MIDOSE-1310 file (N, C-alpha, C; in nm, 2 decimals, decimal comma, always signed):
residues 123
xxxx	+0,12/-0,58/+1,75/+0,17/-0,53/+1,62/+0,18/-0,37/+1,63; +0,29/-0,32/+1,58/+0,31/-0,18/+1,59/+0,25/-0,11/+1,47; +0,18/+0,00/+1,49/+0,12/+0,08/+1,38/+0,19/+0,21/+1,39; +0,28/+0,23/+1,29/+0,36/+0,36/+1,29/+0,26/+0,48/+1,29
xxxx	+0,29/+0,57/+1,38/+0,20/+0,69/+1,40/+0,22/+0,80/+1,30; +0,33/+0,80/+1,22/+0,35/+0,91/+1,12/+0,28/+0,88/+0,99; +0,21/+0,77/+0,98/+0,15/+0,73/+0,85/+0,00/+0,75/+0,87; -0,07/+0,75/+0,75/-0,22/+0,75/+0,74/-0,25/+0,61/+0,68
xxxx	-0,37/+0,56/+0,70/-0,41/+0,43/+0,67/-0,55/+0,43/+0,60; -0,58/+0,31/+0,54/-0,71/+0,29/+0,48/-0,77/+0,17/+0,54; -0,90/+0,16/+0,53/-0,97/+0,04/+0,58/-0,93/-0,09/+0,50; -0,88/-0,07/+0,38/-0,83/-0,18/+0,30/-0,68/-0,22/+0,33
xxxx	-0,63/-0,16/+0,44/-0,50/-0,20/+0,49/-0,38/-0,15/+0,41; -0,40/-0,03/+0,34/-0,28/+0,04/+0,28/-0,24/+0,15/+0,38; -0,11/+0,18/+0,37/-0,06/+0,30/+0,44/-0,02/+0,41/+0,34; -0,02/+0,53/+0,38/+0,02/+0,64/+0,30/+0,12/+0,73/+0,38
xxxx	+0,23/+0,76/+0,31/+0,33/+0,85/+0,37/+0,35/+0,97/+0,28; +0,34/+1,09/+0,34/+0,36/+1,21/+0,26/+0,51/+1,24/+0,24; +0,55/+1,25/+0,12/+0,69/+1,28/+0,09/+0,70/+1,40/-0,01; +0,72/+1,51/+0,05/+0,71/+1,64/-0,02/+0,58/+1,65/-0,10
xxxx	+0,58/+1,66/-0,23/+0,45/+1,67/-0,30/+0,40/+1,53/-0,35; +0,46/+1,42/-0,30/+0,42/+1,29/-0,34/+0,36/+1,21/-0,22; +0,29/+1,10/-0,25/+0,24/+1,01/-0,15/+0,30/+0,88/-0,18; +0,37/+0,82/-0,08/+0,42/+0,68/-0,10/+0,32/+0,59/-0,04
xxxx	+0,29/+0,47/-0,10/+0,19/+0,38/-0,06/+0,24/+0,24/-0,05; +0,19/+0,17/+0,05/+0,23/+0,03/+0,08/+0,12/-0,04/+0,15; +0,14/-0,16/+0,18/+0,04/-0,23/+0,26/+0,09/-0,25/+0,40; +0,00/-0,26/+0,50/+0,04/-0,27/+0,64/+0,09/-0,41/+0,68
xxxx	+0,15/-0,42/+0,79/+0,20/-0,54/+0,84/+0,08/-0,64/+0,86; -0,03/-0,58/+0,91/-0,15/-0,66/+0,93/-0,19/-0,73/+0,80; -0,19/-0,65/+0,69/-0,23/-0,71/+0,56/-0,13/-0,81/+0,51; +0,00/-0,78/+0,53/+0,10/-0,87/+0,48/+0,09/-1,01/+0,56
xxxx	+0,07/-1,00/+0,69/+0,05/-1,12/+0,77/-0,07/-1,20/+0,72; -0,18/-1,13/+0,70/-0,31/-1,20/+0,65/-0,29/-1,26/+0,52; -0,21/-1,20/+0,43/-0,19/-1,26/+0,29/-0,11/-1,38/+0,30; -0,01/-1,38/+0,39/+0,09/-1,49/+0,39/+0,20/-1,45/+0,29
xxxx	+0,28/-1,55/+0,25/+0,40/-1,53/+0,16/+0,36/-1,47/+0,03; +0,39/-1,35/+0,00/+0,36/-1,28/-0,13/+0,46/-1,33/-0,23; +0,41/-1,38/-0,34/+0,49/-1,43/-0,45/+0,49/-1,36/-0,58; +0,39/-1,26/-0,59/+0,38/-1,18/-0,72/+0,32/-1,05/-0,68
xxxx	+0,37/-0,94/-0,74/+0,32/-0,81/-0,73/+0,30/-0,75/-0,86; +0,18/-0,70/-0,89/+0,14/-0,63/-1,01/+0,11/-0,49/-0,98; +0,18/-0,39/-1,03/+0,16/-0,25/-1,00/+0,12/-0,18/-1,13; +0,06/-0,06/-1,11/+0,04/+0,02/-1,23/+0,17/+0,07/-1,29
xxxx	+0,17/+0,12/-1,41/+0,29/+0,17/-1,47/+0,31/+0,32/-1,44; +0,43/+0,36/-1,44/+0,46/+0,50/-1,42/+0,39/+0,58/-1,53; +0,32/+0,68/-1,49/+0,24/+0,76/-1,58/+0,10/+0,73/-1,58; +0,06/+0,61/-1,52/-0,08/+0,58/-1,51/-0,15/+0,67/-1,42
xxxx	-0,28/+0,69/-1,44/-0,37/+0,76/-1,35/-0,44/+0,66/-1,27; -0,44/+0,68/-1,14/-0,52/+0,59/-1,05/-0,63/+0,67/-0,98; -0,73/+0,61/-0,93/-0,84/+0,68/-0,87/-0,87/+0,62/-0,73; -0,88/+0,70/-0,63/-0,91/+0,66/-0,50/-1,02/+0,56/-0,49
xxxx	-1,00/+0,45/-0,42/-1,11/+0,35/-0,40/-1,12/+0,25/-0,51; -1,04/+0,27/-0,62/-1,04/+0,17/-0,73/-0,92/+0,08/-0,72; -0,93/-0,04/-0,77/-0,82/-0,13/-0,78/-0,71/-0,08/-0,87; -0,59/-0,09/-0,83/-0,48/-0,04/-0,92/-0,37/-0,14/-0,93
xxxx	-0,38/-0,25/-0,87/-0,28/-0,36/-0,88/-0,32/-0,48/-0,80; -0,24/-0,58/-0,80/-0,27/-0,71/-0,73/-0,15/-0,76/-0,65; -0,18/-0,82/-0,54/-0,07/-0,89/-0,47/-0,12/-1,04/-0,46; -0,03/-1,13/-0,51/-0,06/-1,27/-0,51/+0,03/-1,34/-0,40
xxxx	-0,04/-1,41/-0,32/+0,03/-1,49/-0,21/+0,01/-1,64/-0,23; +0,07/-1,71/-0,15/+0,05/-1,86/-0,15/-0,10/-1,89/-0,11; -0,17/-1,80/-0,05/-0,31/-1,82/-0,01/-0,41/-1,77/-0,11; -0,39/-1,65/-0,17/-0,49/-1,59/-0,25/-0,43/-1,48/-0,34
xxxx	-0,52/-1,42/-0,42/-0,48/-1,30/-0,49/-0,57/-1,18/-0,43; -0,51/-1,07/-0,40/-0,58/-0,96/-0,34/-0,56/-0,83/-0,43; -0,67/-0,76/-0,44/-0,65/-0,63/-0,51/-0,58/-0,53/-0,42; -0,50/-0,44/-0,49/-0,45/-0,33/-0,42/-0,54/-0,21/-0,46
xxxx	-0,60/-0,15/-0,36/-0,69/-0,04/-0,38/-0,61/+0,10/-0,37; -0,63/+0,19/-0,46/-0,57/+0,32/-0,46/-0,63/+0,40/-0,34; -0,55/+0,45/-0,25/-0,60/+0,54/-0,15/-0,61/+0,68/-0,19; -0,55/+0,71/-0,30/-0,55/+0,85/-0,36/-0,58/+0,85/-0,51
xxxx	-0,61/+0,96/-0,56/-0,63/+0,99/-0,70/-0,51/+1,06/-0,75; -0,45/+1,03/-0,86/-0,34/+1,10/-0,91/-0,26/+1,02/-1,01; -0,14/+1,07/-1,04/-0,05/+1,01/-1,14/+0,06/+0,93/-1,07; +0,08/+0,80/-1,11/+0,19/+0,72/-1,06/+0,32/+0,78/-1,11
xxxx	+0,41/+0,81/-1,02/+0,54/+0,87/-1,06/+0,65/+0,77/-1,04; +0,63/+0,67/-0,95/+0,73/+0,57/-0,93/+0,67/+0,44/-0,88; +0,73/+0,33/-0,92/+0,69/+0,20/-0,85/+0,82/+0,14/-0,80; +0,81/+0,06/-0,70/+0,92/+0,00/-0,63/+0,96/-0,13/-0,71
xxxx	+1,05/-0,12/-0,80/+1,09/-0,23/-0,88/+1,15/-0,35/-0,79; +1,20/-0,31/-0,68/+1,25/-0,41/-0,59/+1,15/-0,51/-0,54; +1,02/-0,47/-0,52/+0,92/-0,56/-0,48/+0,86/-0,64/-0,59; +0,88/-0,58/-0,71/+0,84/-0,66/-0,83/+0,93/-0,77/-0,85
xxxx	+1,06/-0,74/-0,84/+1,17/-0,85/-0,85/+1,17/-0,95/-0,73; +1,14/-0,90/-0,61/+1,15/-0,98/-0,49/+1,02/-0,95/-0,41; +0,91/-1,01/-0,44/+0,78/-0,98/-0,37/+0,79/-1,01/-0,22; +0,88/-1,09/-0,17/+0,90/-1,13/-0,03/+0,93/-1,00/+0,05
xxxx	+0,98/-0,90/-0,01/+1,01/-0,77/+0,06/+0,89/-0,71/+0,12; +0,77/-0,73/+0,06/+0,65/-0,68/+0,11/+0,62/-0,74/+0,25; +0,65/-0,87/+0,26/+0,63/-0,94/+0,39/+0,74/-0,90/+0,49; +0,86/-0,89/+0,44/+0,97/-0,87/+0,53/+0,97/-0,72/+0,59
xxxx	+0,94/-0,63/+0,50/+0,95/-0,49/+0,54/+0,83/-0,40/+0,48; +0,71/-0,43/+0,52/+0,60/-0,36/+0,46/+0,60/-0,21/+0,48; +0,66/-0,17/+0,59/+0,66/-0,02/+0,62/+0,79/+0,04/+0,57; +0,88/-0,04/+0,52/+1,01/+0,01/+0,48/+1,04/-0,02/+0,33
xxxx	+1,14/-0,10/+0,30/+1,17/-0,13/+0,16/+1,06/-0,20/+0,08; +0,96/-0,25/+0,15/+0,85/-0,31/+0,08/+0,74/-0,22/+0,03; +0,76/-0,09/+0,03/+0,67/+0,01/-0,02/+0,64/-0,03/-0,17; +0,52/+0,02/-0,22/+0,48/-0,03/-0,35/+0,49/+0,08/-0,46
xxxx	+0,43/+0,20/-0,44/+0,43/+0,30/-0,54/+0,43/+0,44/-0,48; +0,46/+0,54/-0,57/+0,45/+0,68/-0,53/+0,36/+0,75/-0,63; +0,28/+0,84/-0,58/+0,18/+0,91/-0,66/+0,18/+1,06/-0,63; +0,17/+1,13/-0,74/+0,15/+1,28/-0,73/-0,01/+1,29/-0,71
xxxx	-0,05/+1,30/-0,59/-0,19/+1,30/-0,56/-0,26/+1,43/-0,59; -0,38/+1,42/-0,64/-0,47/+1,53/-0,66/-0,59/+1,53/-0,56; -0,61/+1,41/-0,51/-0,72/+1,39/-0,41/-0,69/+1,27/-0,33; -0,74/+1,27/-0,21/-0,72/+1,16/-0,12/-0,86/+1,10/-0,08
xxxx	-0,86/+0,97/-0,08/-0,99/+0,90/-0,04/-1,00/+0,90/+0,11; -1,08/+0,82/+0,17/-1,10/+0,81/+0,31/-0,98/+0,75/+0,38; -0,92/+0,82/+0,47/-0,81/+0,77/+0,54/-0,83/+0,77/+0,69; -0,75/+0,69/+0,76/-0,76/+0,68/+0,91/-0,63/+0,73/+0,97
xxxx	-0,64/+0,77/+1,09/-0,52/+0,80/+1,17/-0,46/+0,67/+1,22; -0,34/+0,67/+1,27/-0,28/+0,55/+1,32/-0,37/+0,49/+1,44; -0,42/+0,58/+1,52/-0,50/+0,54/+1,63/-0,63/+0,47/+1,58; -0,69/+0,53/+1,48/-0,82/+0,47/+1,42/-0,79/+0,34/+1,36
xxxx	-0,67/+0,33/+1,29/-0,64/+0,20/+1,22/-0,61/+0,09/+1,33; -0,54/+0,13/+1,43/-0,51/+0,03/+1,54/-0,64/-0,02/+1,60; -0,74/+0,06/+1,62/-0,87/+0,02/+1,67/-0,94/-0,08/+1,57; -0,92/-0,05/+1,44/-0,98/-0,13/+1,33/-0,93/-0,27/+1,33
xxx	-0,80/-0,28/+1,35/-0,74/-0,42/+1,34/-0,74/-0,49/+1,48; -0,78/-0,42/+1,58/-0,78/-0,48/+1,72/-0,90/-0,57/+1,73; -1,00/-0,55/+1,65/-1,13/-0,64/+1,65/-1,11/-0,78/+1,61
Protein backbone atom coordinates (compact mmCIF):
# COMPACT_ATOMS: atom_id res chain seq x y z
CA UNK A 1 0.00 0.00 0.00
CA UNK A 2 1.34 3.41 -0.96
CA UNK A 3 1.59 6.09 1.72
CA UNK A 4 1.85 9.50 0.01
CA UNK A 5 4.94 11.25 1.37
CA UNK A 6 3.62 14.82 1.04
CA UNK A 7 0.92 14.24 3.69
CA UNK A 8 0.91 14.06 7.49
CA UNK A 9 -1.00 11.31 9.33
CA UNK A 10 -2.61 10.42 12.64
CA UNK A 11 -2.64 7.16 14.56
CA UNK A 12 -6.42 7.14 13.93
CA UNK A 13 -5.70 6.84 10.17
CA UNK A 14 -6.56 10.35 9.01
CA UNK A 15 -4.35 12.28 6.62
CA UNK A 16 -3.70 16.03 6.56
CA UNK A 17 -2.68 18.14 3.57
CA UNK A 18 -1.64 21.74 4.00
CA UNK A 19 -3.39 23.98 1.45
CA UNK A 20 -2.29 27.59 1.89
CA UNK A 21 -3.79 28.60 5.27
CA UNK A 22 -6.12 25.58 5.40
CA UNK A 23 -5.74 21.90 6.25
CA UNK A 24 -7.57 19.32 4.12
CA UNK A 25 -8.45 16.11 5.96
CA UNK A 26 -9.38 12.63 4.83
CA UNK A 27 -8.94 9.01 5.84
CA UNK A 28 -6.14 6.80 4.60
CA UNK A 29 -6.37 3.89 2.20
CA UNK A 30 -5.59 1.62 5.15
CA UNK A 31 -8.64 2.94 7.02
CA UNK A 32 -10.89 2.76 3.96
CA UNK A 33 -9.86 -0.85 3.35
CA UNK A 34 -10.42 -1.78 7.02
CA UNK A 35 -13.86 -0.16 7.07
CA UNK A 36 -15.08 -1.87 3.92
CA UNK A 37 -17.73 -0.28 1.70
CA UNK A 38 -18.60 3.12 3.15
CA UNK A 39 -22.32 3.81 2.81
CA UNK A 40 -22.84 6.97 4.90
CA UNK A 41 -20.68 9.97 5.83
CA UNK A 42 -21.60 12.44 8.56
CA UNK A 43 -19.40 15.54 8.73
CA UNK A 44 -19.47 18.71 10.83
CA UNK A 45 -21.14 21.77 9.34
CA UNK A 46 -19.23 24.65 7.78
CA UNK A 47 -18.58 27.13 10.59
CA UNK A 48 -18.37 24.45 13.30
CA UNK A 49 -15.38 24.45 15.62
CA UNK A 50 -13.59 21.13 15.97
CA UNK A 51 -10.97 20.12 18.51
CA UNK A 52 -7.93 17.94 17.89
CA UNK A 53 -8.44 14.45 19.25
CA UNK A 54 -12.22 14.76 19.52
CA UNK A 55 -14.80 13.02 17.32
CA UNK A 56 -16.12 15.36 14.63
CA UNK A 57 -18.04 13.00 12.35
CA UNK A 58 -18.83 9.42 11.49
CA UNK A 59 -18.20 6.99 8.67
CA UNK A 60 -20.64 4.13 8.37
CA UNK A 61 -19.73 1.06 6.38
CA UNK A 62 -21.35 -2.27 5.73
CA UNK A 63 -19.20 -3.57 8.63
CA UNK A 64 -19.45 -0.87 11.32
CA UNK A 65 -19.73 2.78 12.29
CA UNK A 66 -16.45 4.58 13.02
CA UNK A 67 -15.82 7.99 14.49
CA UNK A 68 -13.86 10.53 12.50
CA UNK A 69 -11.40 12.17 14.88
CA UNK A 70 -10.27 15.75 14.31
CA UNK A 71 -6.51 15.89 13.76
CA UNK A 72 -6.55 19.68 14.21
CA UNK A 73 -8.36 22.35 16.20
CA UNK A 74 -10.07 25.07 14.21
CA UNK A 75 -13.04 26.17 12.14
CA UNK A 76 -14.51 23.97 9.44
CA UNK A 77 -14.49 26.05 6.24
CA UNK A 78 -15.54 23.39 3.71
CA UNK A 79 -16.91 19.89 3.55
CA UNK A 80 -16.77 17.62 0.55
CA UNK A 81 -20.42 17.40 -0.50
CA UNK A 82 -19.44 14.80 -3.10
CA UNK A 83 -18.64 12.20 -0.41
CA UNK A 84 -21.86 13.02 1.44
CA UNK A 85 -23.78 12.36 -1.78
CA UNK A 86 -21.63 9.37 -2.83
CA UNK A 87 -19.80 7.85 0.18
CA UNK A 88 -18.17 5.22 -2.08
CA UNK A 89 -15.75 7.99 -3.19
CA UNK A 90 -13.97 7.59 0.15
CA UNK A 91 -13.15 3.97 -0.74
CA UNK A 92 -12.38 4.70 -4.38
CA UNK A 93 -10.14 7.74 -3.87
CA UNK A 94 -9.31 8.28 -0.19
CA UNK A 95 -6.29 10.48 -1.03
CA UNK A 96 -8.04 12.32 -3.88
CA UNK A 97 -11.70 13.11 -4.50
CA UNK A 98 -12.62 11.24 -1.29
CA UNK A 99 -11.28 13.99 1.00
CA UNK A 100 -13.67 14.93 3.82
CA UNK A 101 -13.25 18.48 5.12
CA UNK A 102 -11.07 21.58 5.22
CA UNK A 103 -10.27 23.45 8.40
CA UNK A 104 -8.67 26.79 9.21
CA UNK A 105 -6.48 25.27 11.89
CA UNK A 106 -5.33 27.05 15.03
CA UNK A 107 -3.58 24.00 16.50
CA UNK A 108 -2.53 20.56 15.33
CA UNK A 109 -2.76 17.39 17.37
CA UNK A 110 -0.19 14.60 17.30
CA UNK A 111 0.79 13.82 13.72
CA UNK A 112 3.08 11.34 12.05
CA UNK A 113 5.32 11.60 9.02
CA UNK A 114 4.61 9.30 6.08
CA UNK A 115 7.51 7.09 7.19
CA UNK A 116 6.15 6.85 10.75
CA UNK A 117 2.67 6.07 9.47
CA UNK A 118 3.98 3.38 7.12
CA UNK A 119 5.71 1.75 10.12
CA UNK A 120 2.47 1.95 12.14
CA UNK A 121 0.39 0.12 9.55
CA UNK A 122 3.12 -2.41 8.73
CA UNK A 123 2.54 -4.23 12.04
